[in-house]
PDB file of N, CA, C and O in Angstrom:
ATOM      1  N   MET A   1       0.917  -1.215  -0.203  1.00  0.00           N
ATOM      2  CA  MET A   1       0.416  -0.004   0.263  1.00  0.00           C
ATOM      3  C   MET A   1       0.761   1.439   0.291  1.00  0.00           C
ATOM      4  O   MET A   1       1.532   1.827   1.169  1.00  0.00           O
ATOM      5  N   TYR A   2       0.167   2.470  -0.769  1.00  0.00           N
ATOM      6  CA  TYR A   2       0.786   3.277  -0.586  1.00  0.00           C
ATOM      7  C   TYR A   2       0.795   4.248  -0.266  1.00  0.00           C
ATOM      8  O   TYR A   2       0.326   5.179  -0.921  1.00  0.00           O
ATOM      9  N   GLU A   3       1.307   4.344   0.794  1.00  0.00           N
ATOM     10  CA  GLU A   3       0.371   5.474   1.853  1.00  0.00           C
ATOM     11  C   GLU A   3       0.750   7.200   1.787  1.00  0.00           C
ATOM     12  O   GLU A   3      -0.140   8.049   1.816  1.00  0.00           O
ATOM     13  N   ARG A   4       2.100   7.509   1.703  1.00  0.00           N
ATOM     14  CA  ARG A   4       1.977   9.426   1.557  1.00  0.00           C
ATOM     15  C   ARG A   4       3.266   8.802   0.265  1.00  0.00           C
ATOM     16  O   ARG A   4       3.949   7.780   0.335  1.00  0.00           O
ATOM     17  N   PRO A   5       3.236   9.797  -0.773  1.00  0.00           N
ATOM     18  CA  PRO A   5       4.298   9.371  -1.314  1.00  0.00           C
ATOM     19  C   PRO A   5       5.704  10.713  -0.903  1.00  0.00           C
ATOM     20  O   PRO A   5       5.504  11.757  -0.282  1.00  0.00           O
ATOM     21  N   GLU A   6       6.866  10.302  -1.399  1.00  0.00           N
ATOM     22  CA  GLU A   6       7.749  11.076  -0.486  1.00  0.00           C
ATOM     23  C   GLU A   6       7.653  12.367  -0.727  1.00  0.00           C
ATOM     24  O   GLU A   6       6.574  12.715  -1.207  1.00  0.00           O
ATOM     25  N   TYR A   7       8.684  13.441  -0.489  1.00  0.00           N
ATOM     26  CA  TYR A   7       8.278  14.972  -0.620  1.00  0.00           C
ATOM     27  C   TYR A   7       8.838  15.521  -1.412  1.00  0.00           C
ATOM     28  O   TYR A   7       8.896  16.751  -1.396  1.00  0.00           O
ATOM     29  N   SER A   8       9.552  14.626  -2.554  1.00  0.00           N
ATOM     30  CA  SER A   8      10.088  15.289  -3.456  1.00  0.00           C
ATOM     31  C   SER A   8       8.457  14.766  -4.848  1.00  0.00           C
ATOM     32  O   SER A   8       8.545  14.985  -6.056  1.00  0.00           O
ATOM     33  N   GLY A   9       7.818  14.428  -4.502  1.00  0.00           N
ATOM     34  CA  GLY A   9       6.780  14.499  -5.757  1.00  0.00           C
ATOM     35  C   GLY A   9       6.517  15.929  -5.892  1.00  0.00           C
ATOM     36  O   GLY A   9       6.662  16.866  -5.107  1.00  0.00           O
ATOM     37  N   ARG A  10       5.973  15.830  -7.428  1.00  0.00           N
ATOM     38  CA  ARG A  10       5.267  17.105  -7.854  1.00  0.00           C
ATOM     39  C   ARG A  10       4.315  16.310  -9.496  1.00  0.00           C
ATOM     40  O   ARG A  10       4.533  15.340 -10.222  1.00  0.00           O
ATOM     41  N   VAL A  11       3.324  17.327  -9.441  1.00  0.00           N
ATOM     42  CA  VAL A  11       2.459  16.880 -10.474  1.00  0.00           C
ATOM     43  C   VAL A  11       3.451  17.125 -11.564  1.00  0.00           C
ATOM     44  O   VAL A  11       4.483  17.772 -11.739  1.00  0.00           O
ATOM     45  N   LEU A  12       2.436  16.076 -12.404  1.00  0.00           N
ATOM     46  CA  LEU A  12       3.664  15.924 -13.921  1.00  0.00           C
ATOM     47  C   LEU A  12       2.664  17.086 -14.533  1.00  0.00           C
ATOM     48  O   LEU A  12       1.582  17.554 -14.179  1.00  0.00           O
ATOM     49  N   PRO A  13       3.844  17.384 -15.962  1.00  0.00           N
ATOM     50  CA  PRO A  13       3.264  18.448 -16.942  1.00  0.00           C
ATOM     51  C   PRO A  13       2.626  17.594 -17.521  1.00  0.00           C
ATOM     52  O   PRO A  13       2.816  16.430 -17.169  1.00  0.00           O
ATOM     53  N   ASP A  14       1.427  17.939 -18.854  1.00  0.00           N
ATOM     54  CA  ASP A  14       0.751  17.210 -19.563  1.00  0.00           C
ATOM     55  C   ASP A  14       1.332  16.294 -20.290  1.00  0.00           C
ATOM     56  O   ASP A  14       0.887  15.146 -20.272  1.00  0.00           O
ATOM     57  N   ASP A  15       2.666  16.703 -21.224  1.00  0.00           N
ATOM     58  CA  ASP A  15       3.467  16.175 -21.896  1.00  0.00           C
ATOM     59  C   ASP A  15       3.926  15.109 -21.118  1.00  0.00           C
ATOM     60  O   ASP A  15       4.371  14.283 -21.916  1.00  0.00           O
ATOM     61  N   SER A  16       4.024  14.785 -20.217  1.00  0.00           N
ATOM     62  CA  SER A  16       5.350  13.812 -19.757  1.00  0.00           C
ATOM     63  C   SER A  16       5.651  12.376 -20.196  1.00  0.00           C
ATOM     64  O   SER A  16       5.137  12.193 -21.299  1.00  0.00           O
ATOM     65  N   ASP A  17       6.065  11.674 -19.906  1.00  0.00           N
ATOM     66  CA  ASP A  17       6.464  10.478 -20.241  1.00  0.00           C
ATOM     67  C   ASP A  17       6.338   9.599 -18.754  1.00  0.00           C
ATOM     68  O   ASP A  17       7.163   9.253 -17.908  1.00  0.00           O
ATOM     69  N   ILE A  18       4.729   9.420 -18.922  1.00  0.00           N
ATOM     70  CA  ILE A  18       4.917   8.919 -17.142  1.00  0.00           C
ATOM     71  C   ILE A  18       5.105   7.323 -17.098  1.00  0.00           C
ATOM     72  O   ILE A  18       4.568   6.768 -16.139  1.00  0.00           O
ATOM     73  N   THR A  19       5.579   6.772 -17.725  1.00  0.00           N
ATOM     74  CA  THR A  19       5.961   5.638 -17.935  1.00  0.00           C
ATOM     75  C   THR A  19       8.067   5.895 -17.372  1.00  0.00           C
ATOM     76  O   THR A  19       8.688   4.921 -17.798  1.00  0.00           O
ATOM     77  N   THR A  20       8.747   6.617 -16.829  1.00  0.00           N
ATOM     78  CA  THR A  20       9.424   7.277 -16.711  1.00  0.00           C
ATOM     79  C   THR A  20       9.355   8.212 -15.569  1.00  0.00           C
ATOM     80  O   THR A  20      10.410   8.686 -15.146  1.00  0.00           O
ATOM     81  N   ALA A  21       8.243   8.524 -15.032  1.00  0.00           N
ATOM     82  CA  ALA A  21       8.247   8.895 -13.888  1.00  0.00           C
ATOM     83  C   ALA A  21       8.151   8.809 -12.735  1.00  0.00           C
ATOM     84  O   ALA A  21       7.144   8.105 -12.661  1.00  0.00           O
ATOM     85  N   GLY A  22       8.559   9.072 -11.371  1.00  0.00           N
ATOM     86  CA  GLY A  22       8.567   8.141 -10.449  1.00  0.00           C
ATOM     87  C   GLY A  22       7.325   8.367  -9.895  1.00  0.00           C
ATOM     88  O   GLY A  22       6.540   9.305 -10.029  1.00  0.00           O
ATOM     89  N   THR A  23       7.265   7.074  -9.076  1.00  0.00           N
ATOM     90  CA  THR A  23       5.437   6.927  -8.493  1.00  0.00           C
ATOM     91  C   THR A  23       5.367   7.630  -7.248  1.00  0.00           C
ATOM     92  O   THR A  23       5.227   6.859  -6.299  1.00  0.00           O
ATOM     93  N   ALA A  24       5.407   8.538  -7.018  1.00  0.00           N
ATOM     94  CA  ALA A  24       5.509   9.554  -6.248  1.00  0.00           C
ATOM     95  C   ALA A  24       4.800  11.205  -6.811  1.00  0.00           C
ATOM     96  O   ALA A  24       4.201  12.081  -6.186  1.00  0.00           O
ATOM     97  N   GLU A  25       5.294  11.055  -8.554  1.00  0.00           N
ATOM     98  CA  GLU A  25       4.652  12.154  -9.191  1.00  0.00           C
ATOM     99  C   GLU A  25       3.010  11.287  -9.983  1.00  0.00           C
ATOM    100  O   GLU A  25       1.846  11.668 -10.107  1.00  0.00           O
ATOM    101  N   LEU A  26       3.581  10.304 -10.270  1.00  0.00           N
ATOM    102  CA  LEU A  26       2.329   9.637 -10.056  1.00  0.00           C
ATOM    103  C   LEU A  26       1.156   9.709  -9.363  1.00  0.00           C
ATOM    104  O   LEU A  26       0.154  10.067  -9.982  1.00  0.00           O
ATOM    105  N   VAL A  27       1.082   9.462  -8.290  1.00  0.00           N
ATOM    106  CA  VAL A  27       0.172   9.313  -7.391  1.00  0.00           C
ATOM    107  C   VAL A  27      -0.419  11.011  -7.083  1.00  0.00           C
ATOM    108  O   VAL A  27      -1.602  11.261  -6.854  1.00  0.00           O
ATOM    109  N   LEU A  28       0.700  12.073  -7.141  1.00  0.00           N
ATOM    110  CA  LEU A  28       0.454  12.952  -6.834  1.00  0.00           C
ATOM    111  C   LEU A  28      -0.939  13.952  -8.185  1.00  0.00           C
ATOM    112  O   LEU A  28      -1.868  14.760  -8.187  1.00  0.00           O
ATOM    113  N   THR A  29      -0.016  12.989  -9.186  1.00  0.00           N
ATOM    114  CA  THR A  29      -0.677  14.000 -10.485  1.00  0.00           C
ATOM    115  C   THR A  29      -2.211  13.094 -10.775  1.00  0.00           C
ATOM    116  O   THR A  29      -3.164  13.732 -11.221  1.00  0.00           O
ATOM    117  N   PHE A  30      -2.335  11.882 -10.546  1.00  0.00           N
ATOM    118  CA  PHE A  30      -3.654  10.848 -10.442  1.00  0.00           C
ATOM    119  C   PHE A  30      -4.436  11.506  -9.747  1.00  0.00           C
ATOM    120  O   PHE A  30      -5.520  11.740 -10.281  1.00  0.00           O
ATOM    121  N   CYS A  31      -4.179  12.132  -8.120  1.00  0.00           N
ATOM    122  CA  CYS A  31      -4.811  12.528  -7.145  1.00  0.00           C
ATOM    123  C   CYS A  31      -5.454  14.356  -7.815  1.00  0.00           C
ATOM    124  O   CYS A  31      -6.554  14.892  -7.685  1.00  0.00           O
ATOM    125  N   SER A  32      -4.326  14.779  -8.426  1.00  0.00           N
ATOM    126  CA  SER A  32      -4.684  16.363  -9.644  1.00  0.00           C
ATOM    127  C   SER A  32      -5.168  15.807 -10.204  1.00  0.00           C
ATOM    128  O   SER A  32      -4.146  15.352 -10.718  1.00  0.00           O
ATOM    129  N   VAL A  33      -5.734  15.429 -10.575  1.00  0.00           N
ATOM    130  CA  VAL A  33      -6.336  14.742 -11.950  1.00  0.00           C
ATOM    131  C   VAL A  33      -7.841  14.595 -11.488  1.00  0.00           C
ATOM    132  O   VAL A  33      -8.790  15.192 -11.997  1.00  0.00           O
ATOM    133  N   MET A  34      -7.896  13.721 -10.461  1.00  0.00           N
ATOM    134  CA  MET A  34      -9.602  13.403 -10.406  1.00  0.00           C
ATOM    135  C   MET A  34      -9.797  14.764  -9.339  1.00  0.00           C
ATOM    136  O   MET A  34     -10.962  15.133  -9.482  1.00  0.00           O
ATOM    137  N   ASP A  35      -9.553  15.067  -8.990  1.00  0.00           N
ATOM    138  CA  ASP A  35      -9.694  16.962  -8.248  1.00  0.00           C
ATOM    139  C   ASP A  35     -10.659  17.482 -10.023  1.00  0.00           C
ATOM    140  O   ASP A  35     -11.770  17.624 -10.533  1.00  0.00           O
ATOM    141  N   ASN A  36      -9.263  17.570 -10.265  1.00  0.00           N
ATOM    142  CA  ASN A  36      -9.740  18.116 -11.346  1.00  0.00           C
ATOM    143  C   ASN A  36     -11.261  17.758 -12.653  1.00  0.00           C
ATOM    144  O   ASN A  36     -11.664  18.502 -13.547  1.00  0.00           O
ATOM    145  N   MET A  37     -11.657  16.667 -12.342  1.00  0.00           N
ATOM    146  CA  MET A  37     -12.582  16.027 -13.195  1.00  0.00           C
ATOM    147  C   MET A  37     -13.769  16.506 -12.376  1.00  0.00           C
ATOM    148  O   MET A  37     -14.810  16.745 -12.989  1.00  0.00           O
ATOM    149  N   THR A  38     -13.722  16.709 -10.778  1.00  0.00           N
ATOM    150  CA  THR A  38     -14.928  17.431 -10.421  1.00  0.00           C
ATOM    151  C   THR A  38     -15.441  18.505 -10.896  1.00  0.00           C
ATOM    152  O   THR A  38     -16.596  18.873 -11.111  1.00  0.00           O
ATOM    153  N   ARG A  39     -13.838  19.218 -11.110  1.00  0.00           N
ATOM    154  CA  ARG A  39     -14.578  20.595 -11.417  1.00  0.00           C
ATOM    155  C   ARG A  39     -15.082  20.895 -12.598  1.00  0.00           C
ATOM    156  O   ARG A  39     -15.794  21.876 -12.812  1.00  0.00           O
ATOM    157  N   THR A  40     -14.774  20.154 -13.336  1.00  0.00           N
ATOM    158  CA  THR A  40     -15.054  20.354 -15.448  1.00  0.00           C
ATOM    159  C   THR A  40     -16.676  19.816 -15.507  1.00  0.00           C
ATOM    160  O   THR A  40     -17.248  18.876 -14.955  1.00  0.00           O
ATOM    161  N   ASN A  41     -17.120  20.853 -16.428  1.00  0.00           N
ATOM    162  CA  ASN A  41     -18.505  20.722 -16.731  1.00  0.00           C
ATOM    163  C   ASN A  41     -18.357  20.751 -18.245  1.00  0.00           C
ATOM    164  O   ASN A  41     -19.405  20.812 -18.889  1.00  0.00           O
ATOM    165  N   ASN A  42     -17.145  20.715 -18.935  1.00  0.00           N
ATOM    166  CA  ASN A  42     -17.388  20.412 -20.235  1.00  0.00           C
ATOM    167  C   ASN A  42     -16.755  18.699 -20.669  1.00  0.00           C
ATOM    168  O   ASN A  42     -15.813  18.013 -20.274  1.00  0.00           O
ATOM    169  N   THR A  43     -17.518  18.577 -21.367  1.00  0.00           N
ATOM    170  CA  THR A  43     -17.635  16.624 -21.950  1.00  0.00           C
ATOM    171  C   THR A  43     -16.742  16.600 -21.669  1.00  0.00           C
ATOM    172  O   THR A  43     -16.232  16.235 -20.610  1.00  0.00           O
ATOM    173  N   THR A  44     -15.969  17.350 -23.393  1.00  0.00           N
ATOM    174  CA  THR A  44     -14.404  16.778 -23.995  1.00  0.00           C
ATOM    175  C   THR A  44     -13.891  17.067 -22.869  1.00  0.00           C
ATOM    176  O   THR A  44     -15.001  16.920 -22.357  1.00  0.00           O
ATOM    177  N   GLY A  45     -13.261  17.335 -22.014  1.00  0.00           N
ATOM    178  CA  GLY A  45     -12.091  17.647 -20.938  1.00  0.00           C
ATOM    179  C   GLY A  45     -12.676  16.559 -19.913  1.00  0.00           C
ATOM    180  O   GLY A  45     -11.851  15.718 -19.556  1.00  0.00           O
ATOM    181  N   LEU A  46     -13.718  16.467 -19.487  1.00  0.00           N
ATOM    182  CA  LEU A  46     -13.731  14.922 -18.854  1.00  0.00           C
ATOM    183  C   LEU A  46     -13.567  13.378 -19.174  1.00  0.00           C
ATOM    184  O   LEU A  46     -13.466  12.396 -18.439  1.00  0.00           O
ATOM    185  N   ALA A  47     -13.583  13.574 -20.891  1.00  0.00           N
ATOM    186  CA  ALA A  47     -13.613  12.322 -21.644  1.00  0.00           C
ATOM    187  C   ALA A  47     -11.686  12.591 -21.422  1.00  0.00           C
ATOM    188  O   ALA A  47     -11.053  11.535 -21.404  1.00  0.00           O
ATOM    189  N   GLU A  48     -10.971  13.703 -21.292  1.00  0.00           N
ATOM    190  CA  GLU A  48      -9.552  13.581 -21.536  1.00  0.00           C
ATOM    191  C   GLU A  48      -9.099  13.286 -20.134  1.00  0.00           C
ATOM    192  O   GLU A  48      -8.312  12.441 -19.705  1.00  0.00           O
ATOM    193  N   LEU A  49      -9.771  14.161 -19.572  1.00  0.00           N
ATOM    194  CA  LEU A  49      -9.031  13.704 -17.659  1.00  0.00           C
ATOM    195  C   LEU A  49      -9.228  12.242 -18.027  1.00  0.00           C
ATOM    196  O   LEU A  49      -8.398  11.723 -18.773  1.00  0.00           O
ATOM    197  N   GLY A  50     -10.331  11.478 -17.535  1.00  0.00           N
ATOM    198  CA  GLY A  50     -10.632  10.084 -17.453  1.00  0.00           C
ATOM    199  C   GLY A  50      -9.806   9.673 -18.446  1.00  0.00           C
ATOM    200  O   GLY A  50      -9.756   8.511 -18.045  1.00  0.00           O
ATOM    201  N   ARG A  51      -9.131   9.664 -19.390  1.00  0.00           N
ATOM    202  CA  ARG A  51      -8.453   8.849 -20.246  1.00  0.00           C
ATOM    203  C   ARG A  51      -7.080   9.413 -19.979  1.00  0.00           C
ATOM    204  O   ARG A  51      -6.375   9.249 -20.975  1.00  0.00           O
ATOM    205  N   TYR A  52      -6.506   9.960 -19.092  1.00  0.00           N
ATOM    206  CA  TYR A  52      -5.451  10.433 -18.725  1.00  0.00           C
ATOM    207  C   TYR A  52      -5.058   9.835 -17.316  1.00  0.00           C
ATOM    208  O   TYR A  52      -3.909   9.634 -16.922  1.00  0.00           O
ATOM    209  N   ALA A  53      -6.255   9.587 -16.621  1.00  0.00           N
ATOM    210  CA  ALA A  53      -6.744   8.823 -15.456  1.00  0.00           C
ATOM    211  C   ALA A  53      -6.513   7.573 -15.220  1.00  0.00           C
ATOM    212  O   ALA A  53      -6.051   7.301 -14.111  1.00  0.00           O
ATOM    213  N   GLY A  54      -6.735   6.611 -16.066  1.00  0.00           N
ATOM    214  CA  GLY A  54      -6.708   5.800 -16.788  1.00  0.00           C
ATOM    215  C   GLY A  54      -5.587   5.273 -17.472  1.00  0.00           C
ATOM    216  O   GLY A  54      -5.411   4.056 -17.539  1.00  0.00           O
ATOM    217  N   GLN A  55      -4.856   6.047 -17.958  1.00  0.00           N
ATOM    218  CA  GLN A  55      -3.587   5.643 -18.557  1.00  0.00           C
ATOM    219  C   GLN A  55      -2.795   5.791 -16.616  1.00  0.00           C
ATOM    220  O   GLN A  55      -2.423   4.688 -16.215  1.00  0.00           O
ATOM    221  N   LEU A  56      -2.598   6.836 -15.694  1.00  0.00           N
ATOM    222  CA  LEU A  56      -1.742   7.294 -14.567  1.00  0.00           C
ATOM    223  C   LEU A  56      -2.885   5.499 -13.582  1.00  0.00           C
ATOM    224  O   LEU A  56      -2.199   4.817 -12.820  1.00  0.00           O
ATOM    225  N   TRP A  57      -3.410   5.350 -13.650  1.00  0.00           N
ATOM    226  CA  TRP A  57      -3.932   3.692 -12.758  1.00  0.00           C
ATOM    227  C   TRP A  57      -3.302   2.897 -13.139  1.00  0.00           C
ATOM    228  O   TRP A  57      -2.621   2.326 -12.287  1.00  0.00           O
ATOM    229  N   TRP A  58      -3.180   2.443 -14.522  1.00  0.00           N
ATOM    230  CA  TRP A  58      -2.953   1.912 -14.915  1.00  0.00           C
ATOM    231  C   TRP A  58      -1.040   1.485 -14.870  1.00  0.00           C
ATOM    232  O   TRP A  58      -0.660   0.436 -14.352  1.00  0.00           O
ATOM    233  N   GLU A  59      -0.451   2.092 -15.246  1.00  0.00           N
ATOM    234  CA  GLU A  59       0.462   2.735 -14.490  1.00  0.00           C
ATOM    235  C   GLU A  59       1.382   2.462 -13.471  1.00  0.00           C
ATOM    236  O   GLU A  59       2.500   1.949 -13.437  1.00  0.00           O
ATOM    237  N   MET A  60       0.216   3.189 -12.228  1.00  0.00           N
ATOM    238  CA  MET A  60       0.725   2.797 -10.907  1.00  0.00           C
ATOM    239  C   MET A  60      -0.119   1.600 -10.432  1.00  0.00           C
ATOM    240  O   MET A  60      -0.001   1.934  -9.253  1.00  0.00           O
ATOM    241  N   THR A  61      -0.868   0.490 -10.356  1.00  0.00           N
ATOM    242  CA  THR A  61      -1.249  -0.852 -10.892  1.00  0.00           C
ATOM    243  C   THR A  61      -0.371  -1.288 -11.211  1.00  0.00           C
ATOM    244  O   THR A  61      -0.076  -2.122 -10.355  1.00  0.00           O
ATOM    245  N   GLY A  62       1.114  -1.274 -12.802  1.00  0.00           N
ATOM    246  CA  GLY A  62       1.551  -2.310 -12.849  1.00  0.00           C
ATOM    247  C   GLY A  62       3.401  -1.810 -11.943  1.00  0.00           C
ATOM    248  O   GLY A  62       4.459  -2.251 -12.392  1.00  0.00           O
ATOM    249  N   ARG A  63       3.342  -1.006 -10.881  1.00  0.00           N
ATOM    250  CA  ARG A  63       4.358  -0.681 -10.385  1.00  0.00           C
ATOM    251  C   ARG A  63       3.695  -1.358  -9.043  1.00  0.00           C
ATOM    252  O   ARG A  63       4.603  -1.492  -8.223  1.00  0.00           O
ATOM    253  N   GLY A  64       2.507  -1.811  -8.541  1.00  0.00           N
ATOM    254  CA  GLY A  64       2.229  -2.103  -7.311  1.00  0.00           C
ATOM    255  C   GLY A  64       1.577  -1.371  -6.468  1.00  0.00           C
ATOM    256  O   GLY A  64       1.294  -1.909  -5.398  1.00  0.00           O
ATOM    257  N   VAL A  65       1.183  -0.049  -6.679  1.00  0.00           N
ATOM    258  CA  VAL A  65       0.859   0.636  -6.143  1.00  0.00           C
ATOM    259  C   VAL A  65      -1.119   0.339  -5.788  1.00  0.00           C
ATOM    260  O   VAL A  65      -1.985  -0.176  -6.495  1.00  0.00           O
ATOM    261  N   GLU A  66      -1.172   0.908  -4.482  1.00  0.00           N
ATOM    262  CA  GLU A  66      -2.888   0.102  -3.674  1.00  0.00           C
ATOM    263  C   GLU A  66      -3.054   1.464  -3.385  1.00  0.00           C
ATOM    264  O   GLU A  66      -2.257   2.344  -3.060  1.00  0.00           O
ATOM    265  N   PHE A  67      -4.369   1.442  -3.591  1.00  0.00           N
ATOM    266  CA  PHE A  67      -5.521   2.618  -2.810  1.00  0.00           C
ATOM    267  C   PHE A  67      -6.596   2.056  -1.976  1.00  0.00           C
ATOM    268  O   PHE A  67      -7.484   1.391  -2.508  1.00  0.00           O
ATOM    269  N   LYS A  68      -6.579   2.310  -0.491  1.00  0.00           N
ATOM    270  CA  LYS A  68      -7.555   1.418   0.074  1.00  0.00           C
ATOM    271  C   LYS A  68      -7.928   2.775   0.752  1.00  0.00           C
ATOM    272  O   LYS A  68      -8.868   2.831   1.545  1.00  0.00           O
TER     273      LYS A  68
END
């Protein structure tokens, strides 16, 4: 279980290669994307955020990150 990211974590820029990012950056970026999903009322924007969240989720799952 990944309870707390390292203090060196940061939200990734949109054009980042998530496969080379650190786990802390993935977790923080995923949380940021999920927060942005609750704030958008644009269907296209919501779809893009959902796609990106899915990519982040599968990358984290592949690294053994668990959310409880």
